[in-house]
Structures are given as C-alpha cells and as structure tokens.
Steps between C-alpha positions, in 0.01 A plus 500: 500500500277295274325646198159472666606677820668783308163597352354569841224328690200376309140493602298183539178458303277631781716808549511562126124476463444737791749748354326477161158553663639802684632633170157462343343682796760776475436535129126534555542748784760695302273522196216633717729752669631625164143554386416690821806724517536594132210750508656657811810605303723215618678489163541874447774733624595451863218246536710254300798539737270456799342189346840344437625590848189359671539170315804421713334498845176383340668185365680407821192348673438291188851350514469435874159337446647265238765398752237437767235323291744284303699416814823619345830481683710814510709375210193442279352852507672606179375191315146547633491867402637418155244222436210721614624794294543277196138388528379859536695641207401202282135591560577864419666388180173336401261760640659811348440394138192282547311648798612864522175602671614320816720804572197729523584705195849594619735570210664166427851642472462640853343178629774289343775723638371493856449122476861448394622730779287310752639169379855625541416627849354164607804309376740750660314481833515122481876519451541748786290288737671175403714361785748213507369175641629451854654181621 
C-alpha cells in the first residue's frame, strides 16, 4: 500500500469546491437555525438534549446532498463530509468573535457548543456512509 493510498481517497478540485460551497451553505443555514431556536428554549434543560439529538437526522440529508452534488463515489463520502464541515466550522471560528449577531442573539457558548457537536455529527455520518470502492 503506497503512502498516498493509505490516506484514503482524495477529492478532485471540482468535488472539493462543491464540498466547500456546501459547507458554507450549511454554516449559513445553521447560524439562522441557531438564531431561530434559541428563543424557543433549545439550549435549556431538555431542549438542549432534543437539539443535540435532532442534529443527527437533520445532518444526514446534508451529507447525502454533498455526495450527490459533488458526484462522490462511495469511498469519498468521508472526505467530502470532512471538507464541508471544515469550511463550516472555519466560518464559525470567524463569525463567533467578529459577527456574533449572525446567531440571532443566542448565547455564544451555546451556539459554539452546538456547532462543534454538529461538526462532529457530519464527520461521523460521512465515516459511516463511506463505502469501499468496488472493482
């Protein structure tokens, strides 16, 4: 096994750019959702547990959409999910200190925590959906 193949399959430029664009879209949608659900108690008591639990099925369509739009093979899903998630959390890393209003007034410790959980979920789903290349 060569060093390059042991790292797993890479993405071509087109696939990478699509995954990054999907990560940007996810970041924007996630920031809006955080702003909408915070006043509903999504970060208090059992609302927090429900928010975290709903992030799992709520993230699955995003990972599947990356696969579809970027034309990923089964063995590239993990890489696509990781690239998209990296783009999204990079934007969060900039927005939390410099544009905190984008989260609709949600407490930033709560927003940051749910963002990190969502990033972990997206990467985990990418790993779970990753399949060996056939043939």
